N, C-alpha and C positions, 0 to 999 in steps of 0.2 A: 336493243341488238342486243347491250351487254349480258342480259341471262341468255341470248342465242348462243354468244361467243362462247359464256362458260359453258352451258352443255357441251358444244362441240368440242371444248379444249377435253373437258370430260370423258369424253367418247374418244378423244383420241388417244388419251393416257391408255385407257381401258382396252383399246385395240390393239396398240403397242405391248401392253402385257400378255394380251394373248397370242400376238404371235411370236414372239420370244418363248411361249409358254410352249411352241411344236417345236421349238431350234432345242430347247436344252430340258426338253423329253421332262419335267418336273424338278426338277435339280433345284434343292432349296427355296420350291412356291409354299405357302402359305396358304391358297383354297384351288380349289379344281372345280369345272364343272364341264363334262363333257371331255374333251381331248385339250382344252382352253385353260393354262395355269397364270393364275397370281403370284408373284415373286416377292419377294423383300424387299430389295430393292425398288421396286416399284412403289411399292406401299407406303418405305422410307422419304421419299420424295415429293410425297402426296402430303406426308405430315410436319410441320410447321417444328423447327427447332426449339423453340421458346417455351414448349408447354411441359406442363407438370407432368406426375408420370400417370395421373388419372385423368387426365385432359385425354392425352395423349393415346392412352386405351381404350379409352373410350372412343374416339376420333377411328382411332385404327379399326375397331370393330365395327361401327358406321359405316366404313371407306369398303369395308370385305364384303361386308351385307349387300350395299349398291352393287358392289362389282357380280355379286351371285347373283342378286335381283334381274339384274340386268341383262347378264348370261343365260340365263333360263330362258327369261321374254327372245335372247335374238337368237337363241337354236329354236325356236318355236316358229320366229318368222323365217328362219332360215327353209325350215320344214314344209311351209305353207305359203308361202309366197311365190308365184311363178318367177321365172328368171327376167322377164320382163319390169314386174316389180321390183325385181330385186337391184335393178340397174339403176343405180341414183348417181352416176356421175353429171350429168346435165343438172342435177338438182344442186351437185356439191363444187360444180364450176360455178351458176350462177350467186351460192353464197359466198364462196368467196370474193367472185370480182363484187358483189354488193358489199361485202367487208372494206375491200382494200376501199372503193369509193370513199365510203365510209368515213374510214380515218383520214386519207387523204383532206376531202371534206373539214375534218374535224383540226389538223393542224393548220389546215389553211387558216380557217376561222381564230381558234388559238394567236396568230402571229397578229391578224388585223383587226381580230374585233374590239372596238371601245366600249370600254366597260362602265364608263362612267355615265350615267344616268341623271341630271341634274330636276330637282323641283319642277322646274320651269316646263322641263322636257313631259315629265308626268303629266301636270297640271294640262299640258297643252295638248297632249294625246287621249284624255278625261274629256277636255271641253270639243274636240272636233269628231271624238266616236262617241255619240252618247245612246244608239243603239246596242253597243256592246257590254252596255252595264245596267242593264231592266234586271231587276232584280227578281230572282224565280224565289223569293221565300219574304215572309216580313222579319222586320229588324227591330231593336230597340236600345235603346239607350237607355240605365236606370240601374235599382240597388236590388237586393236579392237578398231575402232573410227565411233562417228556421230558427224558429226558438218551441224549443218543450211548453206545452201547452200551459203547466202549472205557472209557467214565470209572468204571465198576464201583462198589465201596463202595453195595450194595444195602442192607447189613445196618447200617447208618449211615442210611440215607436212611430205610428203613423206621423205624428208631425215633425220628428228628426226625418223620415225620411223622404218627406213631400221638401223638406226646406232647403232653402240656397246657402242658410244662413253660415257660416264657418262655426259657430257655438257650437249650431245643431249638429254639426256634422262630427264636430268630435266627442259628443254628446251620444252619440249613434254606436261609433266607433268605439267606446272604452264599454260601453252596453253591449257589442256585438262579441268584444273578446273578452266578458264576462258570462254572458249566457248564450251566444247563440250555437248555433250547431251546424250551420252552415251560413258564409256571409260573402256575397261578390257585389263590390263597388262597381259599377260599369258605367259610370256615368260618362265618363270619356271616349266611350268604345263602344259599337255596334256588336250587339248579338243577335244570334238569330232567335225570333221568338220561340219558336217550335222547342229549342233549348230549355227554356227556363220552364213554357209547358209542360214540357215533360217531367219535372218535379215538382208538380202541384197535383194534390190531390183532388182535381176537378177538370172536366173536358169542356173546352171554349169552341162552342161548335162557327161561329163566325169571326176571327179572329178582325177584319177588315172593320163589323163595327165595332166587337168591342173593345177595340185601342181607340175609336175615334170617342167612345162613350165614357172609357174609365183610361184613369191616371195610378188608379190604387187597387192593387188584389189583394185581401184579406181572407183567408179560407183555412180550413181548420181538417187534422184527423183524429184519430183514438191518441197521439201522443204528440202531435205540434202542432201549428202554429206557421202557416204559410205568408209571409209579406213581398211583394214587388210594388218598386215605387215606379211608373214609367214615366222620364224625364222625355222624350221624345221617340218617334217611332218612324218606319217609315214602309210604305207598304207594298206587296208583291206585285208586279207589274212598275213601278216607279225606279225612276234612276237613281242608282246606289249612289249612297256617302260617297265622297270620293275618299276618304280616308279606309274606306271597308275595303276600296279596292286598288291604294294605293301600291302594295306588293305587287299585287297580281297585273298593275300595269307598266310595272318594273321590268317584270318577266315578260310582256308582250313586247315591249321596246328591244328588248338585248333579244331576244327569240327572231323579232323581224331586223335587225339588222345584221343576224346570221345568213338568213332565207339571203336579204342581199350580197351578202360577200359570195353565200355560194352560189349565185346566178351571176355574179360580175365575173368567178371562177371560170365558170359553164361556157359561159360567153366569150373569155378569152382564149379559152383552150381551141371552141368552135372555132374560133375565127382564124385562130393561127394556124390549125387543121386546115381549115380551107384556103388559107394564105399558101401551104408548105405541100397544096396537094395529096393531104395526106389520107383523104378518102373519095371514095368516087358512087353515087349513086345510079345504078344501071336503071337502063329504057328497055 
């Protein structure tokens, strides 16, 4: 809706500039297409005052080019469309009605929406709507690291990456800082397995079977060795882990509250209209 509104606003500005062009006959104009003019004051109103000269010049040039392109296309449309096709009054009225209703609904919701979503709200939604959270991809928790091939020490790296001991994690951190070209410890958050797989110089044909049978990946190419420790996984079709969808649930709850408020608004207005005989259904 916002994009449409901005586009329409831009069209209205350009249309106003064109209308002025006919009245002022090109005085103080900076561009002309056919008998339509773009004036300096119209351009000035479209350029923010706080820009430096370079940015201001670039933005002005872009604006002029957009105006010229639009006017050229508009002229072709005027020449080639029928009178019936050029009659857009109905569409404009529909758009205006939709825009006003949308703005009123937004203001109604803004004044009444409870934006506090508790952990219990999120957990209850998660527990009571399991069908909404089936995974469409495989997820893993773990550690990823790339090391130059000549570094070696594969045995130590594997031991550290698969360990849950703090001393081994510390050793891995120190090692990664010194030697790793890429290092990502996502043991406490979920990541799409496809994102990790895309970094590896190998193709995994059956992720379901592979994840069930392997908790460690080691592979090489001509320059690097790639290591992945898989701490946990969830497969496509299974219920998504709570932490993976927590933010999404919060948005779903807020959107649900918004929709309830809009329904409440429509119901109240309809009932009031019915009570005051503001509408009639013809038979």
